[in-house]
LOROTI-429812 format. One line per field, with one value per atom (N, C-alpha, C): residue number from 1; residue in one letter; chain; atom name; x, y, z. Coordinates in steps of 0.05 Angstrom, whole numbers, plus 5000, padded with zeros to 4 digits. Each point is the difference from the previous one (the first is absolute). Last residue first. Layout:
<rs>
n: NUM,...;
res: a,...;
chain: A,...;
atom: CA,...;
xx: X,...;
yy: Y,...;
zz: Z,...;
</rs>
This chain:
<rs>
n: 257,257,257,256,256,256,255,255,255,254,254,254,253,253,253,252,252,252,251,251,251,250,250,250,249,249,249,248,248,248,247,247,247,246,246,246,245,245,245,244,244,244,243,243,243,242,242,242,241,241,241,240,240,240,239,239,239,238,238,238,237,237,237,236,236,236,235,235,235,234,234,234,233,233,233,232,232,232,231,231,231,230,230,230,229,229,229,228,228,228,227,227,227,226,226,226,225,225,225,224,224,224,223,223,223,222,222,222,221,221,221,220,220,220,219,219,219,218,218,218,217,217,217,216,216,216,215,215,215,214,214,214,213,213,213,212,212,212,211,211,211,210,210,210,209,209,209,208,208,208,207,207,207,206,206,206,205,205,205,204,204,204,203,203,203,202,202,202,201,201,201,200,200,200,199,199,199,198,198,198,197,197,197,196,196,196,195,195,195,194,194,194,193,193,193,192,192,192,191,191,191,190,190,190,189,189,189,188,188,188,187,187,187,186,186,186,185,185,185,184,184,184,183,183,183,182,182,182,181,181,181,180,180,180,179,179,179,178,178,178,177,177,177,176,176,176,175,175,175,174,174,174,173,173,173,172,172,172,171,171,171,170,170,170,169,169,169,168,168,168,167,167,167,166,166,166,165,165,165,164,164,164,163,163,163,162,162,162,161,161,161,160,160,160,159,159,159,158,158,158,157,157,157,156,156,156,155,155,155,154,154,154,153,153,153,152,152,152,151,151,151,150,150,150,149,149,149,148,148,148,147,147,147,146,146,146,145,145,145,144,144,144,143,143,143,142,142,142,141,141,141,140,140,140,139,139,139,138,138,138,137,137,137,136,136,136,135,135,135,134,134,134,133,133,133,132,132,132,131,131,131,130,130,130,129,129,129,128,128,128,127,127,127,126,126,126,125,125,125,124,124,124,123,123,123,122,122,122,121,121,121,120,120,120,119,119,119,118,118,118,117,117,117,116,116,116,115,115,115,114,114,114,113,113,113,112,112,112,111,111,111,110,110,110,109,109,109,108,108,108,107,107,107,106,106,106,105,105,105,104,104,104,103,103,103,102,102,102,101,101,101,100,100,100,99,99,99,98,98,98,97,97,97,96,96,96,95,95,95,94,94,94,93,93,93,92,92,92,91,91,91,90,90,90,89,89,89,88,88,88,87,87,87,86,86,86,85,85,85,84,84,84,83,83,83,82,82,82,81,81,81,80,80,80,79,79,79,78,78,78,77,77,77,76,76,76,75,75,75,74,74,74,73,73,73,72,72,72,71,71,71,70,70,70,69,69,69,68,68,68,67,67,67,66,66,66,65,65,65,64,64,64,63,63,63,62,62,62,61,61,61,60,60,60,59,59,59,58,58,58,57,57,57,56,56,56,55,55,55,54,54,54,53,53,53,52,52,52,51,51,51,50,50,50,49,49,49,48,48,48,47,47,47,46,46,46,45,45,45,44,44,44,43,43,43,42,42,42,41,41,41,40,40,40,39,39,39,38,38,38,37,37,37,36,36,36,35,35,35,34,34,34,33,33,33,32,32,32,31,31,31,30,30,30,29,29,29,28,28,28,27,27,27,26,26,26,25,25,25,24,24,24,23,23,23,22,22,22,21,21,21,20,20,20,19,19,19,18,18,18,17,17,17,16,16,16,15,15,15,14,14,14,13,13,13,12,12,12,11,11,11,10,10,10,9,9,9,8,8,8,7,7,7,6,6,6,5,5,5,4,4,4,3,3,3,2,2,2,1,1,1;
res: r,r,r,e,e,e,l,l,l,g,g,g,a,a,a,p,p,p,c,c,c,c,c,c,t,t,t,m,m,m,c,c,c,e,e,e,f,f,f,c,c,c,n,n,n,y,y,y,q,q,q,f,f,f,g,g,g,i,i,i,f,f,f,s,s,s,a,a,a,q,q,q,y,y,y,l,l,l,h,h,h,m,m,m,f,f,f,e,e,e,p,p,p,s,s,s,v,v,v,l,l,l,m,m,m,a,a,a,k,k,k,q,q,q,e,e,e,e,e,e,p,p,p,k,k,k,a,a,a,k,k,k,m,m,m,l,l,l,k,k,k,r,r,r,i,i,i,f,f,f,g,g,g,i,i,i,l,l,l,g,g,g,g,g,g,i,i,i,g,g,g,y,y,y,p,p,p,q,q,q,s,s,s,v,v,v,r,r,r,l,l,l,c,c,c,k,k,k,m,m,m,q,q,q,e,e,e,t,t,t,k,k,k,g,g,g,e,e,e,t,t,t,d,d,d,l,l,l,a,a,a,r,r,r,a,a,a,p,p,p,c,c,c,n,n,n,e,e,e,v,v,v,c,c,c,l,l,l,m,m,m,c,c,c,n,n,n,d,d,d,c,c,c,l,l,l,e,e,e,d,d,d,k,k,k,v,v,v,p,p,p,p,p,p,d,d,d,s,s,s,e,e,e,l,l,l,p,p,p,l,l,l,e,e,e,t,t,t,l,l,l,i,i,i,a,a,a,t,t,t,f,f,f,v,v,v,i,i,i,r,r,r,t,t,t,g,g,g,f,f,f,r,r,r,p,p,p,h,h,h,i,i,i,v,v,v,l,l,l,n,n,n,h,h,h,r,r,r,g,g,g,f,f,f,v,v,v,g,g,g,l,l,l,g,g,g,a,a,a,a,a,a,i,i,i,a,a,a,a,a,a,h,h,h,r,r,r,l,l,l,s,s,s,l,l,l,d,d,d,g,g,g,a,a,a,l,l,l,g,g,g,m,m,m,v,v,v,p,p,p,l,l,l,g,g,g,m,m,m,d,d,d,l,l,l,p,p,p,y,y,y,s,s,s,a,a,a,l,l,l,v,v,v,p,p,p,v,v,v,a,a,a,n,n,n,v,v,v,k,k,k,c,c,c,r,r,r,d,d,d,e,e,e,i,i,i,l,l,l,k,k,k,a,a,a,l,l,l,r,r,r,y,y,y,v,v,v,s,s,s,s,s,s,k,k,k,s,s,s,l,l,l,d,d,d,m,m,m,t,t,t,g,g,g,m,m,m,r,r,r,s,s,s,m,m,m,m,m,m,s,s,s,m,m,m,r,r,r,k,k,k,n,n,n,p,p,p,s,s,s,e,e,e,l,l,l,s,s,s,g,g,g,h,h,h,v,v,v,e,e,e,r,r,r,y,y,y,g,g,g,l,l,l,v,v,v,v,v,v,i,i,i,s,s,s,r,r,r,v,v,v,g,g,g,p,p,p,l,l,l,l,l,l,t,t,t,k,k,k,p,p,p,d,d,d,p,p,p,a,a,a,k,k,k,k,k,k,s,s,s,h,h,h,y,y,y,d,d,d,e,e,e,i,i,i,a,a,a,a,a,a,f,f,f,g,g,g,v,v,v,v,v,v,d,d,d,a,a,a,g,g,g,a,a,a,e,e,e,l,l,l,g,g,g,r,r,r,k,k,k,r,r,r,i,i,i,e,e,e,a,a,a,k,k,k,d,d,d,m,m,m;
chain: A,A,A,A,A,A,A,A,A,A,A,A,A,A,A,A,A,A,A,A,A,A,A,A,A,A,A,A,A,A,A,A,A,A,A,A,A,A,A,A,A,A,A,A,A,A,A,A,A,A,A,A,A,A,A,A,A,A,A,A,A,A,A,A,A,A,A,A,A,A,A,A,A,A,A,A,A,A,A,A,A,A,A,A,A,A,A,A,A,A,A,A,A,A,A,A,A,A,A,A,A,A,A,A,A,A,A,A,A,A,A,A,A,A,A,A,A,A,A,A,A,A,A,A,A,A,A,A,A,A,A,A,A,A,A,A,A,A,A,A,A,A,A,A,A,A,A,A,A,A,A,A,A,A,A,A,A,A,A,A,A,A,A,A,A,A,A,A,A,A,A,A,A,A,A,A,A,A,A,A,A,A,A,A,A,A,A,A,A,A,A,A,A,A,A,A,A,A,A,A,A,A,A,A,A,A,A,A,A,A,A,A,A,A,A,A,A,A,A,A,A,A,A,A,A,A,A,A,A,A,A,A,A,A,A,A,A,A,A,A,A,A,A,A,A,A,A,A,A,A,A,A,A,A,A,A,A,A,A,A,A,A,A,A,A,A,A,A,A,A,A,A,A,A,A,A,A,A,A,A,A,A,A,A,A,A,A,A,A,A,A,A,A,A,A,A,A,A,A,A,A,A,A,A,A,A,A,A,A,A,A,A,A,A,A,A,A,A,A,A,A,A,A,A,A,A,A,A,A,A,A,A,A,A,A,A,A,A,A,A,A,A,A,A,A,A,A,A,A,A,A,A,A,A,A,A,A,A,A,A,A,A,A,A,A,A,A,A,A,A,A,A,A,A,A,A,A,A,A,A,A,A,A,A,A,A,A,A,A,A,A,A,A,A,A,A,A,A,A,A,A,A,A,A,A,A,A,A,A,A,A,A,A,A,A,A,A,A,A,A,A,A,A,A,A,A,A,A,A,A,A,A,A,A,A,A,A,A,A,A,A,A,A,A,A,A,A,A,A,A,A,A,A,A,A,A,A,A,A,A,A,A,A,A,A,A,A,A,A,A,A,A,A,A,A,A,A,A,A,A,A,A,A,A,A,A,A,A,A,A,A,A,A,A,A,A,A,A,A,A,A,A,A,A,A,A,A,A,A,A,A,A,A,A,A,A,A,A,A,A,A,A,A,A,A,A,A,A,A,A,A,A,A,A,A,A,A,A,A,A,A,A,A,A,A,A,A,A,A,A,A,A,A,A,A,A,A,A,A,A,A,A,A,A,A,A,A,A,A,A,A,A,A,A,A,A,A,A,A,A,A,A,A,A,A,A,A,A,A,A,A,A,A,A,A,A,A,A,A,A,A,A,A,A,A,A,A,A,A,A,A,A,A,A,A,A,A,A,A,A,A,A,A,A,A,A,A,A,A,A,A,A,A,A,A,A,A,A,A,A,A,A,A,A,A,A,A,A,A,A,A,A,A,A,A,A,A,A,A,A,A,A,A,A,A,A,A,A,A,A,A,A,A,A,A,A,A,A,A,A,A,A,A,A,A,A,A,A,A,A,A,A,A,A,A,A,A,A,A,A,A,A,A,A,A,A,A,A,A,A,A,A,A,A,A,A,A,A,A,A,A,A,A,A,A,A,A,A,A,A,A,A,A,A,A,A,A,A,A,A,A,A,A,A,A,A,A,A,A,A,A,A,A,A,A,A,A,A,A,A,A,A,A,A,A,A,A,A,A,A,A;
atom: N,CA,C,N,CA,C,N,CA,C,N,CA,C,N,CA,C,N,CA,C,N,CA,C,N,CA,C,N,CA,C,N,CA,C,N,CA,C,N,CA,C,N,CA,C,N,CA,C,N,CA,C,N,CA,C,N,CA,C,N,CA,C,N,CA,C,N,CA,C,N,CA,C,N,CA,C,N,CA,C,N,CA,C,N,CA,C,N,CA,C,N,CA,C,N,CA,C,N,CA,C,N,CA,C,N,CA,C,N,CA,C,N,CA,C,N,CA,C,N,CA,C,N,CA,C,N,CA,C,N,CA,C,N,CA,C,N,CA,C,N,CA,C,N,CA,C,N,CA,C,N,CA,C,N,CA,C,N,CA,C,N,CA,C,N,CA,C,N,CA,C,N,CA,C,N,CA,C,N,CA,C,N,CA,C,N,CA,C,N,CA,C,N,CA,C,N,CA,C,N,CA,C,N,CA,C,N,CA,C,N,CA,C,N,CA,C,N,CA,C,N,CA,C,N,CA,C,N,CA,C,N,CA,C,N,CA,C,N,CA,C,N,CA,C,N,CA,C,N,CA,C,N,CA,C,N,CA,C,N,CA,C,N,CA,C,N,CA,C,N,CA,C,N,CA,C,N,CA,C,N,CA,C,N,CA,C,N,CA,C,N,CA,C,N,CA,C,N,CA,C,N,CA,C,N,CA,C,N,CA,C,N,CA,C,N,CA,C,N,CA,C,N,CA,C,N,CA,C,N,CA,C,N,CA,C,N,CA,C,N,CA,C,N,CA,C,N,CA,C,N,CA,C,N,CA,C,N,CA,C,N,CA,C,N,CA,C,N,CA,C,N,CA,C,N,CA,C,N,CA,C,N,CA,C,N,CA,C,N,CA,C,N,CA,C,N,CA,C,N,CA,C,N,CA,C,N,CA,C,N,CA,C,N,CA,C,N,CA,C,N,CA,C,N,CA,C,N,CA,C,N,CA,C,N,CA,C,N,CA,C,N,CA,C,N,CA,C,N,CA,C,N,CA,C,N,CA,C,N,CA,C,N,CA,C,N,CA,C,N,CA,C,N,CA,C,N,CA,C,N,CA,C,N,CA,C,N,CA,C,N,CA,C,N,CA,C,N,CA,C,N,CA,C,N,CA,C,N,CA,C,N,CA,C,N,CA,C,N,CA,C,N,CA,C,N,CA,C,N,CA,C,N,CA,C,N,CA,C,N,CA,C,N,CA,C,N,CA,C,N,CA,C,N,CA,C,N,CA,C,N,CA,C,N,CA,C,N,CA,C,N,CA,C,N,CA,C,N,CA,C,N,CA,C,N,CA,C,N,CA,C,N,CA,C,N,CA,C,N,CA,C,N,CA,C,N,CA,C,N,CA,C,N,CA,C,N,CA,C,N,CA,C,N,CA,C,N,CA,C,N,CA,C,N,CA,C,N,CA,C,N,CA,C,N,CA,C,N,CA,C,N,CA,C,N,CA,C,N,CA,C,N,CA,C,N,CA,C,N,CA,C,N,CA,C,N,CA,C,N,CA,C,N,CA,C,N,CA,C,N,CA,C,N,CA,C,N,CA,C,N,CA,C,N,CA,C,N,CA,C,N,CA,C,N,CA,C,N,CA,C,N,CA,C,N,CA,C,N,CA,C,N,CA,C,N,CA,C,N,CA,C,N,CA,C,N,CA,C,N,CA,C,N,CA,C,N,CA,C,N,CA,C,N,CA,C,N,CA,C,N,CA,C,N,CA,C,N,CA,C,N,CA,C,N,CA,C,N,CA,C,N,CA,C,N,CA,C,N,CA,C,N,CA,C,N,CA,C,N,CA,C,N,CA,C,N,CA,C,N,CA,C,N,CA,C,N,CA,C,N,CA,C,N,CA,C,N,CA,C,N,CA,C,N,CA,C,N,CA,C,N,CA,C,N,CA,C,N,CA,C,N,CA,C,N,CA,C,N,CA,C,N,CA,C,N,CA,C,N,CA,C,N,CA,C,N,CA,C,N,CA,C,N,CA,C,N,CA,C;
xx: 8122,5016,5009,4914,5019,5015,4931,5016,5020,4933,4993,5017,5012,4981,4995,5056,5013,4980,4999,4986,5013,5026,5011,4987,4973,5029,5010,4909,5005,5028,4975,4985,5003,5042,5012,4985,4999,4992,5009,4988,5005,4989,4990,5027,5007,4926,5007,5029,4920,5029,5009,4909,5008,5029,4983,4979,5010,5043,5007,4976,4998,4996,5008,5004,4974,4996,5081,4979,4973,5074,5005,4978,4996,4996,5003,5023,4971,4992,5091,4990,4969,5041,5008,4990,4988,4982,5006,5058,4973,4980,5090,4997,4973,5005,5010,4998,4970,5024,5013,4922,4994,5024,5005,4985,4995,5040,5019,4986,4947,5019,5019,4942,4986,5018,5031,4999,4987,4999,5027,5002,4916,5007,5028,4953,5004,5010,4936,5028,5000,4923,5006,5027,4968,4981,5006,5052,5005,4981,4988,5024,5006,4930,4993,5024,5013,4983,4993,5047,5017,4984,4953,5017,5017,4949,4982,5017,5045,4993,4983,5022,5023,4994,4933,5004,5024,4980,4981,5004,5087,4972,4982,5097,4993,4973,5039,5003,4993,4985,4993,5002,5025,5004,4994,4989,5028,5004,4914,5017,5030,4932,5001,5019,4983,5015,5003,4946,5028,5018,4908,5010,5029,4954,5005,5012,5003,4991,5008,4979,5020,4989,4977,4993,5024,5000,4976,4991,5062,4997,4973,5058,4976,4996,5074,5002,4976,5029,4992,5000,5028,4973,4989,5086,4986,4971,5071,4977,4986,5077,5008,4977,5017,4981,5007,5042,5013,4982,4972,5024,5012,4926,4992,5024,5015,4984,4992,5044,5018,4985,4967,4996,5019,4977,5028,5000,4927,4999,5028,4977,5007,5001,4951,5011,5005,4963,5025,5013,4932,5004,5026,4936,5025,4999,4934,4994,5025,4952,5026,4995,4922,5013,5027,4952,5003,5014,4944,5023,5003,4903,5024,5023,4925,5003,5025,4935,5025,5003,4931,4996,5025,4990,5005,4996,4996,4974,5004,5075,4989,4974,5088,4973,4988,5106,4979,4974,5102,4979,4981,5108,4977,4978,5096,4978,4982,5109,4979,4978,5091,4982,4977,5073,5009,4984,4995,4985,5006,5022,4997,4982,5023,5010,4998,4971,5026,5012,4914,5019,5027,4942,4998,5020,4948,5025,4995,4950,4998,5029,4975,5004,4997,4999,4974,5003,5068,4999,4975,5018,4997,4999,4970,5022,4994,4936,5007,5023,4990,4987,5008,4994,5015,4983,4969,5027,5015,4905,5021,5028,4913,5009,5023,4962,4978,5008,5061,4996,4979,5013,5023,4998,4936,4996,5022,5007,4980,4994,5059,5011,4981,4973,5017,5013,4908,5023,5017,4937,5002,5024,4979,4974,4998,5068,4996,4971,5040,4991,4995,5029,5012,4990,4976,5023,5012,4920,5023,5025,4903,5023,5026,4904,5018,5026,4981,4992,4982,5068,4979,4995,5060,5012,4979,5015,4978,5012,5065,4986,4977,5072,4985,4985,5085,4980,4989,5047,4999,4978,5018,5014,4996,4923,5029,5011,4916,5004,5030,4923,5027,5002,4914,5009,5028,4922,5023,5008,4914,5012,5023,4974,4989,5014,5020,4975,4986,5087,4978,4973,5083,4998,4975,5020,5000,4995,5011,4975,4998,5079,4977,4974,5077,5000,4977,5015,4990,4998,5040,4971,4987,5093,4987,4970,5054,5000,4986,5011,4981,4999,5062,4973,4979,5092,4993,4972,5036,4998,4989,5019,4978,4995,5074,4975,4976,5087,4997,4973,5022,4996,4996,5021,4973,4994,5086,4981,4972,5068,5002,4980,5008,4988,5000,5046,4971,4985,5093,4992,4969,5039,5002,4990,5007,4977,5000,5074,4976,4975,5079,5002,4976,5010,4990,5002,5034,4972,4988,5100,4988,4971,5055,4998,4989,4974,5019,4997,4945,5020,5020,4931,4986,5020,5033,4988,4987,5034,5022,4990,4937,5013,5022,4907,5028,5016,4895,5017,5028,4910,5020,5016,4896,5025,5021,4893,5021,5026,4884,5027,5020,4892,5019,5028,4887,5026,5021,4893,5022,5025,4883,5027,5020,4906,4999,5027,4936,5026,4996,4938,4999,5025,4991,4976,4999,5083,4990,4976,5033,5019,4992,4952,4997,5020,5000,4977,4995,5067,5008,4978,5000,4991,5009,5060,4972,4994,5077,4996,4970,5032,5002,4992,5003,4982,4999,5016,5015,4980,5011,4988,5018,4980,5014,4985,4971,5023,5015,4925,4990,5023,5016,4993,4990,5074,4971,4991,5101,4982,4971,5112,4971,4984,5110,4982,4971,5112,4972,4983,5110,4981,4972,5072,5016,4983,4980,4996,5018,4993,5019,4996,4956,4997,5019,4993,5012,5000,4955,5029,5015,4906,5009,5030,4960,5000,5009,4989,5022,5002,4928,5025,5024,4916,5001,5026,4981,5008,5002,4972,5027,5009,4911,5020,5028,4929,4999,5022,4941,5026,4995;
yy: 4963,5003,4973,5045,4979,5004,5063,4996,4977,5042,4976,4993,5098,4981,4977,5084,4974,4978,5099,4983,4973,5073,5002,4981,5006,4993,4999,5027,4971,4992,5090,4986,4969,5061,5000,4983,5024,4974,4996,5078,4995,4973,5042,5009,4994,4964,5004,5008,5002,4998,5008,4968,5010,4995,4996,4998,5012,4994,4980,4995,5068,4973,4978,5092,4999,4972,5027,4990,4997,5039,4972,4988,5092,4986,4970,5056,4999,4985,5017,4980,4997,5066,4973,4978,5091,4992,4972,5036,4996,4991,5025,4973,4995,5070,4998,4971,5045,4983,4996,5054,4976,4983,5085,4981,4973,5074,4988,4979,5049,4984,4986,5063,4975,4981,5086,4983,4973,5067,4989,4982,5043,4981,4989,5030,5014,4979,4968,5008,5015,4958,5028,5010,4911,5019,5029,4928,5003,5021,4974,5017,5006,4941,5027,5019,4909,5013,5028,4947,5007,5015,4964,5023,5009,4923,5024,5024,4918,5007,5026,4960,5013,5009,4952,5025,5015,4913,5019,5028,4943,4990,5023,4996,5004,4988,4996,5028,5005,4924,5002,5029,4975,4974,5001,5078,4991,4975,5039,5022,4991,4941,5002,5022,4988,4977,5004,5062,5004,4978,4991,5021,5007,4933,4992,5023,4969,5025,4998,4921,5009,5025,4948,5016,5006,4954,4990,5015,5053,4971,4992,5087,4993,4970,5035,5010,4993,4981,4980,5010,5049,4991,4980,5056,5001,4992,4998,5017,5005,4942,5028,5019,4909,5010,5029,4944,5001,5010,4990,5016,5004,4942,5027,5019,4908,5009,5030,4954,5007,5011,4967,5027,5008,4916,5012,5028,4928,5029,5012,4907,5006,5030,4923,5027,5005,4917,5003,5027,4934,5029,5005,4910,5012,5030,4940,5009,5013,4976,5003,5012,4942,5026,4998,4920,5010,5027,4978,4989,5011,4994,5016,4984,4956,5009,5017,4987,4992,5011,4988,5001,4990,5049,4975,5004,5068,4990,4973,5084,4976,4992,5078,4996,4976,5026,4990,4997,5059,4983,4992,5043,5001,4982,5051,4982,5005,5012,5013,4980,5017,4982,5016,5015,5001,4981,5014,5019,5000,4911,5026,5019,4904,5021,5028,4921,4993,5023,5007,4987,4993,5086,4971,4986,5099,4986,4970,5095,4973,4989,5106,4980,4972,5084,4994,4982,5029,5015,4995,4954,5029,5017,4901,5011,5029,4907,5028,5008,4898,5018,5028,4899,5019,5016,4929,5005,5022,4958,4989,5004,5034,4975,4988,5085,4981,4972,5071,4995,4978,5032,4984,4992,5059,4973,4982,5090,4987,4972,5051,4997,4985,5025,4977,4995,5049,5005,4975,5034,4980,5007,5060,4987,4977,5080,4981,4989,5100,4974,4981,5090,4995,4975,5047,4982,4993,5055,5013,4983,5002,4982,5012,5031,5012,4985,5021,5008,4979,4966,5020,5006,4932,5027,5022,4889,5019,5028,4923,5008,5018,4918,5025,5005,4974,5012,4979,4954,5029,5010,4906,5011,5030,4938,5005,5015,4929,5027,5005,4927,5006,5029,4930,5027,5005,4914,5010,5027,4918,5025,5007,4897,5022,5026,4904,5011,5020,4948,4999,5010,4997,4974,4998,5081,4977,4973,5081,5001,4975,5010,4995,5000,5024,4971,4993,5091,4986,4970,5053,5006,4985,4995,4984,5005,5050,4972,4983,5092,4996,4970,5025,5002,4996,5002,4976,5001,5074,4976,4977,5080,5005,4974,5003,4997,5003,5015,4972,4996,5088,4985,4970,5058,5006,4984,4995,4987,5004,5045,4971,4985,5091,4996,4971,5025,5002,4996,5004,4975,5000,5079,4978,4974,5073,5002,4979,5005,4992,5000,5035,4971,4988,5093,4989,4969,5053,4991,4992,4998,5011,4990,4969,5029,5014,4897,5015,5030,4925,5013,5017,4950,5017,5015,4937,5023,5019,4918,5017,5025,4934,5015,5019,4968,4992,5018,4974,5018,4989,4937,5014,5019,4965,4999,5016,4950,5019,4995,4982,4991,5022,4964,5021,4989,4979,4988,5022,4996,5015,4983,4984,4997,5017,4998,4985,4997,5060,4994,4985,5036,4973,4993,5085,4997,4973,5060,4974,4993,5087,4991,4972,5043,5018,4993,4953,4992,5019,5016,4982,4991,5094,4973,4982,5087,4993,4971,5057,4987,4993,5039,5018,4988,4952,5023,5018,4890,5025,5023,4884,5025,5024,4883,5024,5025,4910,5007,5024,4959,5012,5008,4955,5028,5013,4922,5001,5029,4971,5013,4997,4962,4999,5014,4995,4997,5002,4988,5001,4995,5029,4990,5003,5019,4988,4989,5011,5011,4986,4974,5021,5013,4922,5024,5023,4919,4994,5023,5008,5000,4994,4995,5028,5002,4915,5013,5029,4950,4988,5015,5022,5010,4990,4967,5028,5012,4912,5002,5029,4983,4989,5003,5023,5020,4990,4955,5007,5020,4972,5007,5006;
zz: 6436,4976,4990,5063,4997,4974,5070,4975,5002,5066,4985,4977,5034,5011,4982,4991,5004,5008,4941,5019,5004,4938,5027,5020,4905,5002,5029,4976,4995,5006,5008,5020,4996,4937,5026,5021,4900,5010,5029,4912,5028,5008,4913,5007,5029,4916,5029,5003,4922,5002,5028,4939,5027,5004,4901,5020,5026,4909,5020,5018,4934,4989,5018,5027,4985,4987,5047,5017,4985,4955,5005,5017,4986,4974,5005,5070,4997,4975,5015,5020,4998,4947,4990,5019,5024,4979,4990,5065,5011,4979,4975,5012,5012,4919,5028,5010,4916,4998,5028,4987,4985,4994,5046,5017,4985,4955,5019,5017,4941,4984,5019,5038,4992,4985,5022,5024,4993,4935,5002,5024,4985,4979,5003,5091,4974,4980,5083,4993,4973,5044,5010,4990,4980,4989,5008,5036,4971,4988,5090,4997,4971,5018,5010,4997,4980,4980,5008,5063,4977,4979,5074,5008,4977,4986,5002,5007,5001,4973,5000,5083,4988,4972,5043,5014,4988,4970,4990,5013,5006,4996,4991,5027,4972,4993,5088,4992,4971,5074,4972,4991,5089,4986,4971,5056,5001,4983,5007,4992,4999,5034,4971,4990,5094,4989,4970,5045,5007,4988,4989,4984,5006,5052,4972,4983,5103,4987,4971,5072,4981,4986,5100,4976,4983,5087,4987,4976,5065,5000,4988,4975,5015,4999,4954,5027,5017,4904,5019,5029,4919,4995,5020,4979,5026,4997,4932,4997,5026,4989,4993,4998,5060,4979,4994,5069,4974,4978,5093,5000,4972,5013,5006,4997,4992,4977,5004,5070,4979,4975,5090,4990,4977,5056,5001,4990,5018,5003,5004,4978,5028,5005,4929,5003,5029,4975,4985,5003,5054,4998,4987,4987,5011,4997,4963,5027,5014,4897,5014,5027,4951,5002,5013,4940,5028,5000,4913,5013,5028,4949,5006,5011,4933,5028,5002,4911,5012,5029,4912,5029,5015,4898,5014,5030,4930,5010,5014,4991,4987,5013,4988,5011,4986,5014,4982,5016,5008,5010,4978,5032,4982,5011,5044,4998,4976,5044,4985,4996,5071,4985,4988,5074,4973,4982,5097,4986,4970,5051,5012,4984,4986,4982,5012,5049,4987,4985,5047,5019,4988,4967,4996,5019,5000,5006,4998,4959,5009,5005,5012,4979,5012,5050,4987,4976,5067,4974,4984,5082,5007,4975,4982,5016,5006,4975,4995,5019,4966,5018,4993,4942,5016,5019,4938,4989,5015,5004,5017,4990,4966,4988,5015,5023,5002,4990,4990,5028,5004,4913,5009,5029,4964,4989,5009,5021,5017,4991,4947,5027,5018,4913,5000,5027,4969,5017,5002,4917,5021,5017,4936,4999,5021,5022,4979,5000,5031,5010,4977,4986,5027,5013,4912,4999,5027,4989,4987,5002,5042,5005,4989,4997,5019,5004,4911,5028,5012,4923,5003,5030,4960,5002,5004,5014,4996,5005,4964,5024,4992,4952,5000,5026,5023,4983,4980,5074,5001,4982,5014,5024,5002,4952,4998,5024,4984,5009,5000,4951,5010,5007,4997,4993,5011,4973,5016,4989,4995,4992,5019,4975,5016,4990,4976,4988,5018,5008,5020,4990,4946,5014,5017,4951,4981,5014,5051,4985,4982,5049,5018,4984,4953,5006,5018,4982,4976,5004,5067,4999,4976,5009,5020,5000,4941,4992,5021,5019,4978,4992,5065,5011,4978,4975,5015,5011,4950,4984,5016,5045,4981,4984,5057,5015,4982,4963,5008,5013,4979,4976,5006,5072,4989,4975,5038,5018,4989,4956,4995,5016,5016,4974,4993,5078,5003,4974,4997,5013,5004,4967,4980,5011,5059,4983,4978,5058,5015,4982,4965,5002,5015,4993,4975,5000,5072,5002,4974,5044,4976,4999,5069,5004,4976,5028,4984,5006,5035,5017,4985,4955,5020,5017,4938,4986,5020,5032,4991,4986,5031,5021,4990,4954,4997,5019,5018,4986,4999,5007,5015,4982,4996,4985,5014,5014,5008,4985,4995,4992,5008,5024,5001,4994,4988,4999,4999,5036,4988,5001,5003,5012,4984,4980,5025,5014,4918,5013,5026,4926,5012,5016,4952,5017,5015,4969,4992,5017,5004,4981,4988,5070,4977,4978,5082,4983,4978,5069,4978,4982,5052,5005,4977,5012,4994,5009,5052,4974,4996,5084,4977,4973,5086,5004,4975,5012,4994,5001,5017,5009,4993,4989,4989,5008,5019,5017,4990,4954,5025,5019,4917,4996,5026,4999,4995,5000,4977,5019,4991,4983,4994,5022,4952,5023,4991,4966,4991,5025,4966,5020,4989,4944,5021,5023,4888,5027,5020,4906,5007,5027,4952,4983,5007,5052,4974,4981,5082,5005,4974,4998,5004,5004,4994,4974,5003,5079,4984,4973,5055,5011,4984,4977,4993,5010,5025,4972,4991,5089,4996,4971,5026,5008,4994,4938,5028,5007,4905,5013,5029;
</rs>
């Protein structure tokens, strides 16, 4: 399989864009060396899936989360199918990397960095540039795009990089961030972001358990039927339940409708 056929198969599987990066063009300061994931890795196939605009812009953020769950289900299936096809056809090893979890939840990472930086892989594969919000801006889909990747032993050349300056530093992402997590240029303050975007994540769960343990028996009964507990219960089987998409929604850069 060459790049043209892999791209065609990726698009047929549900991706909106497919790019390629030679492993020497991928650089990430925080993520592990890709050779710890696939010792013989020579290239990365990156697949991008656009978000559904209506859901993302809905005032009811459950609609945004429903769309994200659909994107994750689609991307999970398509990246696995393409990785399997590459192995079957090319007789080389391939490793699919999903859009989100599972993550290394142990120290020192504690879920704050993926095993592969999909943002940096997308940049290396010619699928966009970084914006002021530290997300990837695609020339057509803007920031409203989610990535997966396949590490492969195939010797594939990188696609041409995006050279246009898609971000004009309008500062809308900074101004609209309810967590003030983007105030420092070049840095996303992750804990500030998580407290707002994932109120029912691990931090919220730990806080609830602590309050529950200190509460009196009658207070505990009330807490176990409270909306907070019900949201935590729902998040326990949904996974990462996002309540904020502002940096994606407000960014006008590169977006075509």
